[in-house]
All heavy atoms as an XYZ file, in Angstrom:
855
protein
N       1.186    -82.325     56.033
C       0.892    -80.914     55.940
C      -0.620    -80.682     56.092
O      -1.034    -79.831     56.853
C       1.394    -80.382     54.595
C       1.112    -78.933     54.353
S       2.069    -77.777     55.289
C       3.559    -77.746     54.370
N      -1.407    -81.447     55.335
C      -2.865    -81.286     55.402
C      -3.386    -81.625     56.793
O      -4.250    -80.918     57.320
C      -3.552    -82.176     54.345
O      -3.067    -81.793     53.052
C      -5.051    -82.018     54.370
N      -2.854    -82.675     57.392
C      -3.280    -83.064     58.736
C      -2.931    -81.980     59.750
O      -3.773    -81.581     60.560
C      -2.650    -84.394     59.137
C      -2.952    -84.878     60.559
C      -4.451    -85.079     60.752
C      -2.194    -86.161     60.848
N      -1.701    -81.491     59.708
C      -1.269    -80.462     60.659
C      -2.112    -79.197     60.519
O      -2.554    -78.628     61.519
C       0.209    -80.141     60.455
N      -2.346    -78.763     59.294
C      -3.152    -77.557     59.066
C      -4.599    -77.792     59.487
O      -5.229    -76.908     60.064
C      -3.100    -77.147     57.601
S      -1.485    -76.535     57.090
N      -5.126    -78.981     59.199
C      -6.499    -79.294     59.573
C      -6.700    -79.302     61.071
O      -7.687    -78.762     61.585
N      -5.771    -79.904     61.799
C      -5.872    -79.936     63.256
C      -5.734    -78.519     63.818
O      -6.501    -78.113     64.698
C      -4.814    -80.882     63.860
C      -4.731    -80.726     65.371
C      -5.121    -82.321     63.474
N      -4.786    -77.750     63.302
C      -4.622    -76.366     63.756
C      -5.893    -75.559     63.509
O      -6.307    -74.755     64.349
C      -3.439    -75.716     63.041
N      -6.522    -75.795     62.378
C      -7.756    -75.093     62.036
C      -8.880    -75.471     63.001
O      -9.678    -74.618     63.387
C      -8.145    -75.449     60.606
C      -9.505    -74.982     60.173
C      -9.849    -75.487     58.789
O      -8.999    -75.941     58.043
N     -11.113    -75.406     58.440
N      -8.963    -76.745     63.366
C     -10.012    -77.185     64.278
C      -9.783    -76.683     65.697
O     -10.728    -76.368     66.410
C     -10.114    -78.713     64.272
C     -10.583    -79.324     62.952
C     -10.495    -80.844     63.017
C     -11.990    -78.874     62.601
N      -8.521    -76.601     66.095
C      -8.188    -76.137     67.444
C      -8.367    -74.624     67.565
O      -8.866    -74.130     68.575
C      -6.736    -76.542     67.803
C      -6.286    -75.887     69.094
C      -6.638    -78.053     67.902
N      -7.991    -73.899     66.525
C      -8.063    -72.429     66.548
C      -8.871    -71.958     65.337
O      -8.310    -71.657     64.286
C      -6.645    -71.846     66.532
C      -6.607    -70.368     66.695
N      -6.971    -69.745     67.851
C      -6.265    -69.383     65.827
C      -6.855    -68.430     67.702
N      -6.440    -68.192     66.485
N     -10.178    -71.916     65.462
C     -11.075    -71.636     64.332
C     -10.803    -70.317     63.605
O     -10.966    -70.254     62.391
C     -12.519    -71.725     64.768
C     -12.901    -73.166     65.073
C     -14.390    -73.359     65.107
N     -14.690    -74.771     65.264
C     -15.192    -75.530     64.299
N     -15.448    -75.021     63.130
N     -15.434    -76.795     64.517
N     -10.400    -69.241     64.266
C     -10.133    -67.996     63.534
C      -8.974    -68.109     62.526
O      -8.848    -67.273     61.633
C      -9.791    -66.982     64.629
C     -10.424    -67.526     65.862
C     -10.367    -69.024     65.717
N      -8.158    -69.135     62.649
C      -7.046    -69.344     61.730
C      -7.532    -69.469     60.293
O      -6.893    -68.983     59.358
C      -6.257    -70.590     62.144
C      -5.053    -70.965     61.306
C      -4.008    -69.850     61.346
C      -4.460    -72.264     61.810
N      -8.665    -70.105     60.090
C      -9.215    -70.317     58.744
C      -9.385    -68.990     58.000
O      -9.017    -68.874     56.836
C     -10.552    -71.045     58.848
C     -11.206    -71.290     57.512
C     -10.745    -72.291     56.665
C     -12.293    -70.527     57.098
C     -11.345    -72.526     55.443
C     -12.897    -70.758     55.883
C     -12.422    -71.753     55.059
O     -13.012    -71.978     53.844
N      -9.924    -67.987     58.663
C     -10.147    -66.691     58.015
C      -8.841    -65.989     57.647
O      -8.825    -65.150     56.754
C     -10.979    -65.770     58.915
C     -12.397    -66.291     59.081
O     -12.922    -66.906     58.126
O     -12.977    -66.102     60.167
N      -7.768    -66.326     58.315
C      -6.478    -65.703     58.041
C      -5.766    -66.297     56.821
O      -4.859    -65.674     56.282
C      -5.556    -65.824     59.253
C      -6.024    -65.130     60.520
C      -5.086    -65.471     61.676
C      -6.103    -63.626     60.316
N      -6.179    -67.510     56.414
C      -5.423    -68.199     55.365
C      -6.244    -68.647     54.166
O      -5.693    -69.038     53.145
C      -4.683    -69.426     55.945
C      -3.656    -69.007     56.970
C      -5.666    -70.424     56.525
N      -7.567    -68.603     54.257
C      -8.419    -69.106     53.187
C      -8.273    -68.250     51.918
O      -7.956    -67.069     51.992
C      -9.892    -69.155     53.649
C     -10.466    -67.762     53.803
C     -10.728    -69.977     52.700
N      -8.530    -68.886     50.762
C      -8.481    -68.150     49.494
C      -9.625    -67.136     49.477
O     -10.782    -67.481     49.610
C      -8.631    -69.106     48.308
C      -8.458    -68.407     46.972
C      -8.773    -69.307     45.794
N     -10.186    -69.657     45.776
C     -10.659    -70.880     45.886
N      -9.853    -71.905     46.014
N     -11.957    -71.115     45.875
N      -9.281    -65.877     49.369
C     -10.252    -64.783     49.358
C      -9.811    -63.823     48.261
O      -8.762    -63.194     48.363
C     -10.248    -64.102     50.726
C     -11.209    -62.939     50.823
O     -11.609    -62.381     49.776
O     -11.563    -62.572     51.957
N     -10.606    -63.725     47.201
C     -10.210    -62.944     46.022
C      -9.888    -61.498     46.366
O      -8.907    -60.947     45.872
C     -11.307    -62.998     44.962
N     -10.681    -60.887     47.206
C     -10.445    -59.481     47.553
C      -9.102    -59.307     48.253
O      -8.345    -58.375     47.959
C     -11.576    -58.964     48.436
N      -8.794    -60.218     49.151
C      -7.518    -60.114     49.878
C      -6.337    -60.478     48.985
O      -5.263    -59.912     49.131
C      -7.562    -60.985     51.122
C      -8.537    -60.432     52.146
C      -8.578    -61.275     53.370
N      -9.452    -60.661     54.364
C      -9.707    -61.186     55.530
N      -9.152    -62.340     55.877
N     -10.509    -60.587     56.366
N      -6.543    -61.408     48.067
C      -5.482    -61.735     47.113
C      -5.224    -60.534     46.210
O      -4.078    -60.183     45.935
C      -5.835    -62.994     46.297
C      -5.840    -64.224     47.206
C      -4.851    -63.192     45.150
C      -6.413    -65.471     46.573
N      -6.303    -59.889     45.769
C      -6.159    -58.675     44.955
C      -5.410    -57.585     45.702
O      -4.733    -56.763     45.097
C      -7.535    -58.139     44.529
C      -8.191    -58.998     43.468
O      -7.481    -59.811     42.827
O      -9.423    -58.858     43.281
N      -5.539    -57.570     47.030
C      -4.846    -56.575     47.854
C      -3.410    -56.972     48.179
O      -2.750    -56.310     48.973
C      -5.618    -56.342     49.155
C      -6.933    -55.617     48.915
O      -7.068    -54.940     47.872
O      -7.835    -55.726     49.768
N      -2.931    -58.066     47.577
C      -1.530    -58.440     47.724
C      -1.252    -59.620     48.635
O      -0.095    -59.967     48.855
N      -2.264    -60.255     49.180
C      -2.051    -61.395     50.068
C      -1.990    -62.682     49.247
O      -2.831    -63.582     49.386
C      -3.153    -61.455     51.126
C      -3.138    -60.253     52.050
C      -4.220    -60.310     53.113
O      -4.813    -61.386     53.349
O      -4.480    -59.252     53.717
N      -0.955    -62.809     48.405
C      -0.808    -63.946     47.491
C      -0.572    -65.267     48.196
O      -0.819    -66.323     47.630
C       0.325    -63.673     46.498
C      -0.073    -62.640     45.503
C       0.183    -61.295     45.566
C      -0.847    -62.836     44.323
N      -0.377    -60.655     44.496
C      -1.011    -61.588     43.707
C      -1.410    -63.953     43.727
C      -1.714    -61.419     42.533
C      -2.119    -63.791     42.553
C      -2.262    -62.542     41.971
N      -0.103    -65.230     49.438
C       0.132    -66.467     50.179
C      -1.154    -67.287     50.305
O      -1.112    -68.498     50.479
C       0.696    -66.177     51.574
C      -0.257    -65.446     52.482
C      -1.154    -66.155     53.284
C      -0.279    -64.062     52.540
C      -2.037    -65.502     54.113
C      -1.161    -63.395     53.357
C      -2.046    -64.112     54.145
O      -2.926    -63.446     54.961
N      -2.312    -66.637     50.189
C      -3.588    -67.330     50.314
C      -3.812    -68.361     49.204
O      -4.593    -69.284     49.367
C      -4.737    -66.329     50.335
C      -4.774    -65.516     51.607
C      -5.827    -64.431     51.527
N      -5.896    -63.671     52.753
C      -6.643    -64.008     53.807
N      -7.378    -65.090     53.763
N      -6.644    -63.261     54.886
N      -3.124    -68.208     48.073
C      -3.225    -69.210     47.014
C      -2.553    -70.515     47.435
O      -2.926    -71.591     46.975
C      -2.600    -68.695     45.717
C      -3.365    -67.574     45.023
C      -2.559    -67.021     43.859
C      -4.726    -68.048     44.556
N      -1.565    -70.414     48.302
C      -0.859    -71.610     48.778
C      -1.549    -72.181     50.016
O      -1.856    -73.368     50.066
C       0.620    -71.279     49.092
C       1.319    -70.839     47.810
C       1.319    -72.468     49.732
C       2.684    -70.245     48.015
N      -1.813    -71.324     50.993
C      -2.400    -71.828     52.246
C      -3.800    -72.380     52.040
O      -4.215    -73.288     52.756
C      -2.431    -70.726     53.323
O      -3.158    -69.591     52.823
C      -1.027    -70.310     53.718
N      -4.516    -71.872     51.043
C      -5.856    -72.371     50.762
C      -5.878    -73.838     50.362
O      -6.915    -74.498     50.454
N      -4.738    -74.364     49.934
C      -4.668    -75.781     49.547
C      -4.741    -76.706     50.760
O      -5.076    -77.874     50.627
C      -3.361    -76.087     48.808
C      -3.239    -75.436     47.471
S      -1.826    -76.027     46.504
C      -0.454    -75.879     47.619
N      -4.436    -76.219     51.927
C      -4.278    -77.083     53.091
C      -5.341    -76.914     54.162
O      -5.397    -77.692     55.098
C      -2.898    -76.872     53.712
C      -1.794    -77.110     52.734
C      -1.079    -76.059     52.201
C      -1.504    -78.395     52.311
C      -0.074    -76.273     51.276
C      -0.502    -78.623     51.383
C       0.213    -77.558     50.872
N      -6.166    -75.893     54.038
C      -7.204    -75.660     55.040
C      -8.557    -76.033     54.455
O      -8.830    -75.761     53.290
C      -7.163    -74.209     55.519
C      -5.975    -73.939     56.383
C      -4.743    -73.648     55.825
C      -6.084    -74.011     57.754
C      -3.628    -73.425     56.623
C      -4.980    -73.790     58.561
C      -3.755    -73.492     57.998
N      -9.407    -76.652     55.259
C     -10.633    -77.269     54.785
C     -11.850    -76.393     55.030
O     -12.111    -76.008     56.172
C     -10.838    -78.610     55.507
C      -9.647    -79.518     55.495
C      -9.250    -79.903     54.089
O     -10.090    -80.198     53.262
N      -7.954    -79.879     53.817
N     -12.608    -76.126     53.972
C     -13.857    -75.407     54.185
C     -14.948    -76.354     54.675
O     -15.978    -75.917     55.148
C     -14.299    -74.670     52.926
C     -14.476    -75.577     51.727
O     -14.175    -76.772     51.820
O     -14.911    -75.076     50.683
N     -14.705    -77.642     54.584
C     -15.646    -78.628     55.109
C     -15.366    -78.994     56.557
O     -15.981    -79.899     57.112
N     -14.419    -78.325     57.177
C     -14.002    -78.511     58.554
C     -13.691    -79.975     58.847
O     -12.923    -80.580     58.120
C     -15.026    -77.899     59.507
C     -15.077    -76.417     59.312
C     -15.893    -75.744     58.434
C     -14.240    -75.429     59.892
N     -15.610    -74.404     58.471
C     -14.605    -74.172     59.362
C     -13.209    -75.471     60.822
C     -13.982    -73.001     59.735
C     -12.606    -74.271     61.195
C     -13.000    -73.069     60.650
N     -14.286    -80.570     59.870
C     -13.906    -81.922     60.290
C     -14.199    -82.950     59.196
O     -13.338    -83.772     58.860
C     -14.645    -82.314     61.583
O     -14.372    -81.335     62.584
C     -14.205    -83.678     62.065
N     -15.397    -82.912     58.626
C     -15.757    -83.887     57.589
C     -14.848    -83.728     56.371
O     -14.372    -84.719     55.807
C     -17.223    -83.713     57.186
N     -14.596    -82.487     55.958
C     -13.721    -82.244     54.807
C     -12.309    -82.734     55.061
O     -11.668    -83.305     54.176
N     -11.830    -82.526     56.267
C     -10.484    -82.978     56.632
C     -10.391    -84.496     56.569
O      -9.459    -85.050     55.975
C     -10.113    -82.477     58.025
C      -8.765    -82.947     58.570
C      -7.622    -82.424     57.690
C      -8.591    -82.491     60.008
N     -11.355    -85.179     57.146
C     -11.329    -86.646     57.167
C     -11.398    -87.213     55.747
O     -10.613    -88.096     55.382
C     -12.469    -87.197     58.051
C     -12.187    -86.858     59.512
C     -12.633    -88.696     57.863
C     -13.348    -87.111     60.451
N     -12.318    -86.716     54.950
C     -12.451    -87.210     53.576
C     -11.176    -86.941     52.781
O     -10.677    -87.825     52.068
C     -13.683    -86.576     52.885
C     -13.686    -86.857     51.401
C     -14.959    -87.080     53.532
N     -10.619    -85.748     52.888
C      -9.386    -85.428     52.154
C      -8.215    -86.293     52.603
O      -7.409    -86.716     51.775
C      -9.041    -83.955     52.285
C      -9.889    -83.085     51.386
O     -10.584    -83.580     50.505
N      -9.853    -81.793     51.619
N      -8.111    -86.545     53.891
C      -7.023    -87.399     54.383
C      -7.172    -88.831     53.891
O      -6.176    -89.475     53.549
C      -6.952    -87.347     55.908
C      -6.435    -86.037     56.493
C      -6.562    -86.049     58.013
C      -5.002    -85.761     56.071
N      -8.405    -89.334     53.845
C      -8.629    -90.690     53.327
C      -8.235    -90.753     51.851
O      -7.527    -91.664     51.418
C     -10.089    -91.128     53.541
C     -10.346    -91.348     55.030
C     -10.406    -92.388     52.741
C     -11.813    -91.551     55.388
N      -8.687    -89.773     51.055
C      -8.347    -89.758     49.629
C      -6.842    -89.609     49.420
O      -6.271    -90.229     48.529
C      -9.096    -88.645     48.897
C     -10.480    -89.048     48.531
C     -11.638    -88.579     49.082
C     -10.861    -90.031     47.572
N     -12.706    -89.211     48.513
C     -12.265    -90.105     47.575
C     -10.166    -90.861     46.712
C     -12.979    -90.962     46.758
C     -10.880    -91.719     45.885
C     -12.260    -91.769     45.909
N      -6.207    -88.775     50.228
C      -4.752    -88.635     50.109
C      -4.042    -89.940     50.456
O      -3.063    -90.306     49.809
C      -4.244    -87.511     51.007
C      -4.356    -86.114     50.436
C      -3.967    -85.087     51.501
C      -3.479    -85.952     49.216
N      -4.527    -90.630     51.473
C      -3.899    -91.894     51.864
C      -4.041    -92.937     50.768
O      -3.084    -93.646     50.441
C      -4.508    -92.401     53.172
N      -5.213    -93.022     50.174
C      -5.466    -94.036     49.147
C      -4.822    -93.638     47.823
O      -3.972    -94.355     47.286
C      -6.983    -94.256     48.964
C      -7.272    -95.157     47.786
C      -7.598    -94.819     50.236
N      -5.232    -92.505     47.295
C      -4.732    -92.087     45.979
C      -3.284    -91.609     46.026
O      -2.536    -91.805     45.072
C      -5.626    -91.004     45.394
C      -7.050    -91.448     45.072
C      -7.877    -90.286     44.563
C      -7.050    -92.583     44.067
N      -2.901    -90.980     47.130
C      -1.531    -90.509     47.256
C      -0.537    -91.653     47.277
O       0.535    -91.588     46.662
N      -0.888    -92.717     47.972
C      -0.026    -93.901     48.016
C       0.117    -94.516     46.626
O       1.223    -94.852     46.190
C      -0.591    -94.944     49.005
O      -0.697    -94.337     50.282
C       0.299    -96.162     49.083
N      -1.002    -94.641     45.933
C      -0.979    -95.177     44.574
C      -0.179    -94.271     43.629
O       0.659    -94.745     42.861
C      -2.411    -95.339     44.051
C      -2.552    -95.846     42.625
C      -1.950    -97.245     42.501
C      -4.015    -95.850     42.221
N      -0.428    -92.960     43.715
C       0.286    -92.013     42.846
C       1.789    -92.020     43.133
O       2.600    -91.923     42.210
C      -0.276    -90.601     43.037
N       2.164    -92.161     44.393
C       3.588    -92.208     44.733
C       4.249    -93.450     44.141
O       5.391    -93.389     43.670
C       3.765    -92.182     46.245
C       5.209    -92.041     46.666
C       5.359    -91.867     48.165
O       4.345    -91.702     48.863
O       6.503    -91.899     48.626
N       3.537    -94.557     44.120
C       4.075    -95.779     43.514
C       4.221    -95.632     42.004
O       5.174    -96.117     41.413
C       3.169    -96.966     43.822
C       3.261    -97.420     45.234
C       2.394    -98.631     45.471
N       2.363    -98.943     46.900
C       1.452    -99.694     47.453
N       0.488   -100.230     46.719
N       1.492    -99.936     48.731
N       3.254    -94.980     41.377
C       3.262    -94.823     39.922
C       4.296    -93.789     39.480
O       5.079    -94.032     38.556
C       1.855    -94.433     39.406
C       1.893    -94.046     37.939
C       0.880    -95.567     39.639
N       4.303    -92.623     40.120
C       5.138    -91.510     39.676
C       6.478    -91.391     40.399
O       7.374    -90.706     39.922
C       4.392    -90.178     39.846
C       3.141    -90.092     39.034
C       1.899    -90.075     39.659
C       3.180    -90.023     37.655
C       0.734    -89.990     38.921
C       2.027    -89.941     36.910
C       0.801    -89.927     37.538
N       6.591    -91.979     41.566
C       7.773    -91.772     42.401
C       7.509    -90.587     43.318
O       6.658    -89.736     43.047
N       8.247    -90.533     44.406
C       8.002    -89.517     45.440
C       8.181    -88.093     44.931
O       7.333    -87.238     45.145
C       8.905    -89.766     46.638
C       8.681    -88.747     47.756
C       9.361    -89.132     49.018
N       8.627    -90.279     49.553
C       9.117    -91.149     50.402
N      10.357    -91.027     50.815
N       8.393    -92.151     50.854
N       9.268    -87.808     44.252
C       9.551    -86.433     43.811
C       8.536    -85.966     42.781
O       7.970    -84.872     42.900
C      10.994    -86.314     43.262
C      11.227    -84.947     42.659
C      11.995    -86.590     44.371
N       8.278    -86.795     41.784
C       7.303    -86.392     40.751
C       5.904    -86.267     41.342
O       5.124    -85.405     40.940
C       7.324    -87.360     39.582
C       8.545    -87.147     38.710
C       8.445    -87.862     37.411
N       8.289    -89.310     37.635
C       8.346    -90.214     36.695
N       8.526    -89.867     35.441
N       8.210    -91.489     36.973
N       5.555    -87.123     42.300
C       4.250    -87.034     42.942
C       4.122    -85.722     43.701
O       3.095    -85.047     43.631
C       4.018    -88.228     43.854
C       2.896    -88.047     44.847
C       2.979    -88.186     46.188
C       1.533    -87.695     44.579
N       1.764    -87.941     46.780
C       0.857    -87.632     45.808
C       0.823    -87.399     43.414
C      -0.490    -87.310     45.923
C      -0.537    -87.075     43.526
C      -1.166    -87.034     44.763
N       5.154    -85.321     44.431
C       5.102    -84.050     45.158
C       4.991    -82.865     44.205
O       4.231    -81.926     44.457
C       6.329    -83.895     46.057
C       6.328    -84.753     47.315
C       7.665    -84.650     48.047
C       5.182    -84.365     48.229
N       5.737    -82.913     43.108
C       5.648    -81.846     42.108
C       4.241    -81.802     41.514
O       3.636    -80.729     41.371
C       6.719    -82.023     41.015
C       8.108    -81.786     41.599
C       6.456    -81.092     39.833
C       9.245    -82.195     40.683
N       3.706    -82.954     41.190
C       2.355    -83.037     40.638
C       1.322    -82.553     41.650
O       0.418    -81.778     41.316
C       2.061    -84.486     40.224
C       0.742    -84.763     39.538
C       0.692    -84.059     38.188
C       0.563    -86.261     39.336
N       1.441    -82.980     42.886
C       0.497    -82.603     43.945
C       0.479    -81.086     44.154
O      -0.578    -80.457     44.121
C       0.874    -83.326     45.241
C      -0.008    -82.983     46.410
C      -1.263    -83.557     46.549
C       0.419    -82.091     47.386
C      -2.077    -83.253     47.625
C      -0.391    -81.773     48.464
C      -1.633    -82.353     48.577
O      -2.431    -82.041     49.641
N       1.661    -80.511     44.374
C       1.724    -79.071     44.623
C       1.430    -78.261     43.365
O       0.779    -77.217     43.426
C       3.081    -78.673     45.219
C       3.208    -79.075     46.651
C       4.016    -80.134     47.016
C       2.513    -78.419     47.645
C       4.128    -80.521     48.339
C       2.605    -78.789     48.972
C       3.417    -79.850     49.319
N       1.892    -78.733     42.217
C       1.617    -78.035     40.960
C       0.132    -77.981     40.658
O      -0.412    -76.921     40.327
N      -0.538    -79.125     40.785
C      -1.983    -79.157     40.543
C      -2.743    -78.358     41.600
O      -3.739    -77.695     41.292
C      -2.487    -80.594     40.521
S      -1.953    -81.504     39.063
N      -2.271    -78.410     42.831
C      -2.913    -77.630     43.896
C      -2.828    -76.140     43.630
O      -3.819    -75.415     43.744
N      -1.635    -75.676     43.260
C      -1.476    -74.250     42.947
C      -2.283    -73.848     41.721
O      -2.918    -72.786     41.708
C       0.001    -73.917     42.728
C       0.842    -73.823     43.984
C       2.322    -73.688     43.619
C       0.402    -72.638     44.824
N      -2.260    -74.685     40.696
C      -3.037    -74.388     39.496
C      -4.529    -74.336     39.828
O      -5.239    -73.424     39.384
C      -2.762    -75.434     38.414
C      -3.530    -75.225     37.102
C      -3.116    -73.919     36.442
C      -3.279    -76.402     36.167
N      -5.005    -75.276     40.612
C      -6.410    -75.286     41.017
C      -6.793    -74.058     41.814
O      -7.845    -73.462     41.596
N      -5.931    -73.662     42.739
C      -6.200    -72.456     43.523
C      -6.245    -71.222     42.635
O      -7.129    -70.376     42.769
C      -5.124    -72.272     44.608
C      -5.205    -73.238     45.735
C      -6.419    -73.006     46.602
O      -6.855    -71.885     46.828
N      -6.985    -74.082     47.099
N      -5.291    -71.116     41.734
C      -5.228    -69.952     40.852
C      -6.443    -69.901     39.925
O      -7.064    -68.849     39.752
C      -3.929    -69.962     40.038
C      -3.794    -68.779     39.137
C      -3.530    -67.520     39.650
C      -3.953    -68.917     37.767
C      -3.428    -66.422     38.818
C      -3.848    -67.829     36.930
C      -3.590    -66.568     37.450
N      -6.798    -71.042     39.319
C      -7.950    -71.062     38.419
C      -9.255    -70.783     39.170
O     -10.131    -70.097     38.636
C      -8.026    -72.397     37.677
C      -6.916    -72.636     36.656
C      -7.041    -74.023     36.034
C      -6.908    -71.568     35.572
N      -9.374    -71.282     40.384
C     -10.559    -70.963     41.191
C     -10.617    -69.479     41.495
O     -11.683    -68.870     41.438
C     -10.540    -71.747     42.508
O     -10.722    -73.101     42.268
N      -9.490    -68.913     41.817
C      -9.408    -67.474     42.087
C      -9.863    -66.680     40.868
O     -10.662    -65.761     40.974
C      -7.974    -67.128     42.476
C      -7.602    -65.673     42.368
C      -8.137    -64.742     43.242
C      -6.709    -65.239     41.402
C      -7.792    -63.410     43.149
C      -6.360    -63.912     41.301
C      -6.906    -63.000     42.174
O      -6.561    -61.682     42.078
N      -9.390    -67.068     39.689
C      -9.760    -66.365     38.453
C     -11.214    -66.646     38.082
O     -11.999    -65.737     37.838
C      -8.834    -66.795     37.285
C      -7.397    -66.408     37.560
C      -9.322    -66.236     35.966
C      -7.144    -64.938     37.651
N     -11.582    -67.909     38.030
C     -12.886    -68.323     37.511
C     -14.042    -67.935     38.422
O     -15.041    -67.385     37.974
C     -12.886    -69.833     37.299
C     -14.156    -70.342     36.718
C     -15.219    -70.849     37.404
C     -14.510    -70.387     35.344
N     -16.198    -71.213     36.541
C     -15.794    -70.936     35.262
C     -13.854    -70.020     34.168
C     -16.438    -71.137     34.055
C     -14.508    -70.224     32.971
C     -15.776    -70.766     32.917
N     -13.931    -68.229     39.698
C     -15.053    -68.041     40.606
C     -15.269    -66.594     41.020
O     -16.310    -66.269     41.567
C     -14.868    -68.902     41.860
C     -14.848    -70.406     41.608
C     -14.549    -71.151     42.898
C     -16.170    -70.866     41.017
N     -14.318    -65.742     40.769
C     -14.433    -64.368     41.240
C     -14.382    -63.348     40.110
O     -14.052    -62.203     40.331
C     -13.318    -64.084     42.254
C     -13.422    -65.003     43.441
O     -14.425    -65.016     44.126
N     -12.401    -65.802     43.658
N     -14.713    -63.761     38.896
C     -14.661    -62.858     37.744
C     -15.578    -61.661     37.929
O     -15.156    -60.525     37.765
C     -15.092    -63.583     36.472
C     -14.126    -64.578     35.955
C     -14.668    -65.223     34.697
O     -15.346    -64.581     33.920
N     -14.379    -66.487     34.511
N     -16.830    -61.907     38.235
C     -17.795    -60.814     38.304
C     -17.458    -59.862     39.438
O     -17.618    -58.657     39.306
C     -19.209    -61.355     38.469
O     -19.316    -62.093     39.658
N     -16.970    -60.398     40.547
C     -16.611    -59.540     41.674
C     -15.478    -58.590     41.292
O     -15.534    -57.400     41.554
C     -16.193    -60.405     42.861
C     -15.764    -59.606     44.076
C     -15.260    -60.496     45.185
O     -15.763    -61.611     45.342
O     -14.323    -60.048     45.878
N     -14.431    -59.128     40.641
C     -13.306    -58.287     40.235
C     -13.724    -57.322     39.135
O     -13.316    -56.178     39.119
C     -12.132    -59.150     39.774
C     -11.216    -59.504     40.899
C      -9.883    -60.003     40.375
N     -10.025    -61.022     39.360
C     -10.346    -62.284     39.602
N     -10.590    -62.677     40.819
N     -10.422    -63.142     38.622
N     -14.544    -57.778     38.197
C     -14.983    -56.907     37.104
C     -15.778    -55.737     37.661
O     -15.625    -54.596     37.220
C     -15.819    -57.696     36.109
N     -16.613    -55.986     38.643
C     -17.405    -54.928     39.252
C     -16.506    -53.938     39.981
O     -16.670    -52.727     39.839
C     -18.419    -55.537     40.260
O     -19.215    -56.479     39.565
C     -19.282    -54.473     40.868
N     -15.547    -54.445     40.734
C     -14.652    -53.547     41.469
C     -13.783    -52.744     40.516
O     -13.500    -51.587     40.769
C     -13.768    -54.353     42.417
C     -14.400    -54.560     43.740
C     -13.365    -54.825     44.808
N     -12.214    -55.524     44.307
C     -11.776    -56.665     44.770
N     -12.403    -57.248     45.738
N     -10.700    -57.224     44.289
N     -13.334    -53.360     39.421
C     -12.479    -52.643     38.476
C     -13.270    -51.579     37.722
O     -12.724    -50.549     37.351
C     -11.851    -53.616     37.471
S     -10.660    -54.719     38.239
N     -14.540    -51.848     37.490
C     -15.364    -50.896     36.744
C     -15.854    -49.769     37.630
O     -16.192    -48.697     37.137
C     -16.550    -51.620     36.115
N     -15.915    -49.978     38.922
C     -16.449    -48.971     39.829
C     -15.770    -47.599     39.698
O     -16.463    -46.580     39.649
C     -16.389    -49.478     41.262
N     -14.441    -47.517     39.602
C     -13.828    -46.202     39.455
C     -14.239    -45.505     38.161
O     -14.410    -44.289     38.133
C     -12.324    -46.491     39.458
C     -12.193    -47.777     40.171
C     -13.432    -48.545     39.827
N     -14.438    -46.278     37.105
C     -14.843    -45.678     35.821
C     -16.230    -45.074     35.921
O     -16.515    -44.040     35.334
C     -14.792    -46.722     34.707
N     -17.120    -45.730     36.685
C     -18.476    -45.217     36.818
C     -18.515    -43.953     37.677
O     -19.474    -43.194     37.591
C     -19.395    -46.275     37.448
C     -19.610    -47.468     36.544
C     -19.524    -48.753     37.051
C     -19.902    -47.311     35.186
C     -19.719    -49.851     36.237
C     -20.096    -48.401     34.364
C     -20.006    -49.666     34.894
O     -20.211    -50.743     34.087
N     -17.514    -43.750     38.467
C     -17.541    -42.558     39.338
C     -17.059    -41.307     38.616
O     -17.204    -40.202     39.126
C     -16.682    -42.803     40.589
O     -15.317    -42.942     40.200
N     -16.484    -41.471     37.418
C     -16.020    -40.306     36.647
C     -17.225    -39.671     35.952
O     -17.948    -40.352     35.232
C     -14.950    -40.723     35.623
C     -14.536    -39.538     34.769
C     -13.765    -41.334     36.334
N     -17.472    -38.374     36.124
C     -18.633    -37.748     35.488
C     -18.492    -37.614     33.988
O     -17.511    -37.569     33.390
C     -18.732    -36.383     36.146
C     -17.467    -36.160     36.892
C     -16.759    -37.474     36.980
């Protein structure tokens, strides 16, 4: 999945902007970005290569330790949790400012 998305991203660069985690767009209802953001690399070619190497090494080890099904659940569960926490944590001030803006416009 990561390889396919990474290659697609490198071949068609505008694809990244359509799927990357973006708090404003998620707030506007584009929740799919929490999932697709797990597979597209902000480091482009270097990020893709490093992530694929780590997945090959650690993923193989984790699959042996946990088994295939539990490893997939762990991988996707942690990925979704990481995306969600990044969305909440890294964009607090932006959302707080946007939410407060209507209150400031009331005389």
